[in-house]
Steps between C-alpha positions, in 0.01 A plus 500: 500500500601867512420538132151351545429720802629833374543501123202313359142608452276337761152537641657654810671764286169585334330534838783712632483728198122533544554603863764748386254658253229523765747663737609773261139580414422529872808713565411723207145551632637576847755753375278673246326747735816590693620844386855461632579190289654588164368379164783251449418319823125518440539333162671199664734486199756273668243242602321515165827438319528147634387197305534125522720502191733756655511308827582171326768665287666659806481178701647299213795737473554496875502121508748488214732736691453289811600187310817668381604583855381178667555212255455233768124565518410404143267228627280771659454692178403236247254640251 
């Protein structure tokens, strides 16, 4: 169950990622005219660096670590 919810590509993940992209474009447009915001923040580099592949890779690793520390929950993490 955990694996299906957090470490597999789903329609919900695609929608979430689309919302994330819309958000960083909106934030970038909002910050652009502000003279006191530095170039690094205006570029939204941290938000742009995210991807579904990166998310799935990180979640998969986190679930593997979780399984190593909590072996009694294997039934929740079936792939």
